[in-house]
N, C-alpha and C positions, 0 to 999 in steps of 0.2 A: 176412511183414505183417502178419498177425495182431498182434504186438510193435508193428506201427507204425502201423494201424486204432489202436491199446489208448491208445497215443500222443497220437495225431490226438482218442482224444475226452476225454479228460482236457483239453487245453488248449482243446475246445471249452467246455467245463461251467466250466473256470477263467476264461475270458473271461465265461461268464454272468456267471459269478457277484458277480465285480468290476463290470459294467454294470451291477447288482440296486445293488449297495453304495454305488455312485455314485450311483445315483437317491436313496437310502434320503437319502445327505449331504448333499444338497439340497434335499428335505423337510424335515430337520429343520431349520430353522429358520423354518417357516410359510411355504414356498409357496402362490403363489397353483393356486388347486387347475385340472384339465382344460384342462392344454398352456398356460396364460395366460405370459405373461412372468412370469419366478418372484422372486417380494420377500422378503425375511428381517421378520422380528419380533425383540421383544428376550428375548421366552422361548417355547419351542416350543409351535407350536400355540395362542398368545393372540395376545389385541389388546389393549395395555393403553393407557383412555385415562387423558392428567390434564385437571382441570375444578378450574371453585371453586363450590363445595356452597352459596354462598349465593344464587343468582341464579334463583329463583322465575320461570318456569314451564321454563326450563333446565332447570336441574340443581337437586333442594333436596332436604333430607331428610328422609324418611315413616319415623321411628323409625331403624333404623340402615343403613337401604339409602337409596344415594341415587339420586333416580327425575326426571324431566322430560323433556323434547324431546329434549335434548342426549343423555342415558341411554338413549334408546327407538330415539334413532338411530344409537347406535353398534350397539349390538340386533341390532337387524338387519343392518349392515354386517357383523359379527361373520357373521353367518348366512348370511349370502350365500357370505361368502370361507370358509367352515367353520372358522372362530378362535372359540375358547373368549372371551370378555368380563368388562377387568376394570376398576377402574373407581377410578382413583385421586384423592384429594382433596389439593387443595392451594392455598397462594395463586396470588392469579389473574397476580400480577405474577413468576411460579416457573415457566410453563404451557411458553413459550416454550424459555424457557430447559433447562426438564429435556423436551422434544422436542427442540431440539439435541445436546444432552448424549450421546440417548442413552438415556436412563432411561427414553421410555415411545414407546408407536407412536406417538401420537397426541395432539390437542387440540381440544378442543370442551370450549367456555365463552361461548357466545355471543360468541364471537368475532370482529370485525370483519376483512376485510382492509385494507389501508393498505398504501401504499409503503414505508414505515420497515419495516414487521414482514418484507412482501415481500425485504426482505435478509435476510435471515436464517434465514427458515424459509418451504416450496414451500405454498400455500394450497389445497385442492384445488378444485372448482364449489361454486359457492353454493347453501343448502339450504332458505333463507331469507331474509328480506327484515325488517333494523333496523332501530329508529329511535331517536333519541337523544330524550329528554326534558326536560321541565322540571317541577322538583316544591317547591311551594311552599306554603302556612301559608295557608289560606284569607281569612286577612285583610290576609293578604300586601298592598301596593302596586305590586307585579311582575305586571303582565297583560299583556306580550311578553318579549320576546326582547329587545329595544331602553333595556327597565328595568332591564338587567343592567351597570349602569352602574360605574365603578368605588368606591362605597362598595359596593359589597354585597358580601356572602365566598358563597362557591358550595361545596356538597359535594359530593365525588368521590368514586368507588371507584378506588384507585391502579395508573394505565397500562392502566386503560380506554379507549376512544378519549375519553368523555365527559370524562376526564383530560383529555387529548393536547388536546381541543377546545378547553376552558376555561384553559387552559391557554396556548394559541397566541391566542386573545379576551380576556383579560382579565388576564394577570397570576400572575404565580406569588403575589404580595403578597394576591390577592384568590381564590385557590382553594388547597384544604384536603384533602386525601388523606386515604382512608382506608383502611383493609385490605377492607371486606369493604360494599358496596350500602348492607345493615342501619344500618352505623355511622355511613353519611351521614344518612340517614332518621335516625334517633334523636337527632344535633344539630339536623337540619335542626326535628324537634318541644322540642328542647332551646331553641333561641334560637342554637343558635352559629354558625350557617348561615345564610343568607335567601334560597337555592332551592338542590334537587339537581340535578344532571346527571346522567342514567343510563336504562339501553335502554329504553323501551315499555313492555313488557311486566312486566319487574321492577317498574316503575313504578309502573303500575295494581294490583299485589301490589301494594306498598308502601302503594299508597294506602288499600286497601281494609281492609289492617290495621291503619290507624295514623288515627284520627279527630283533622280540624279540618286536613284534605291536602287536597291539588287536583293537577292534572296542568295544565299551560297546554294551552291549542287549541294554537299555532305547534311543531309540532317544532324540534326545533335541525338535528338532521343526521337525514340517511337513508342507510341505508349496506349492505353485504352481510355474511352469515353463512356464515360456511366453518370447515373443521378445518383444522388448522392440520400439516404433514407435516417431518422431518427433510428438507432438501436435499441426504443423501449417502440418499437409497430413493425414487427417483422410480419404483424397480417401481410400491415402495406408493402409492405417490399415482395413478399410474395404475390400479393395482386395486381404490382407496375412490373413481375417478369413473367408474370401468364402474360398481361396486357402486350408488353414486348414484344414477347414470343408471335402471339396474334398477329400482331402487326406487320411482324417482321418477315413469318411465312405468308402473308397475303400480298408483300411486297411494296408497305406503305411507306414503311423506313427509307427503305431503297427509293422510294419516287421522290422523298421528301429530300435526301440526300446527293443524288442527283437532280435535286433543279437548282438548287445552292451553288455546288463543288460540280468544275466540270472533270473531264473523265483524265486533262492532260494534269 
């Protein structure tokens, strides 16, 4: 009887250890805390974000650090999910591919939700509204969208919605693509293009930094910004949306936006 009881005790201990081991393995990939549906991240305990850090105030360099709206939002998301945040800077048109291929967990870059992008990645709930604006030189004869006729050259940042919309509306012969918004604005100041179509908040920063430019009063388009996440990681999408809701409800998201974007 003693031998039987000893054997049963050993078996019970073995089962307990196996159960603990399985739980630990599940958590090694960055699972959601507090009993939420498990999700995986590229690196255990980390949330890796892809961005293009030349898009102030959403993301830009302060010395060697990437700061801005999206940088603060992803750090708040990381805090909610118990994950350390790592930000990787890359060309804007590489972000979705990086998310798709599993090189990063999430993309935040003042990115607009579009039907075309939804075919390849998932998007979180929107955390901000965006406006596509038109920058021109102060002495320009372009006074409205209607003046962007076929004899005008338009500068855009490659693969942004400004690029997509302008190419659809005016054709590839009248759109010049640049890898960075700042390069498109530089082309405008030197007369290589007649206008730049870009998100309104970066547009305001570029106009402030470059004398002789202005933004047309009429918006070119209005859109929603969100984070893109791999279609293979529905659990992470759910966790991100849950964290976003909490950060919206407690005023954190509004506080971050208000910090960088003035009411006017």
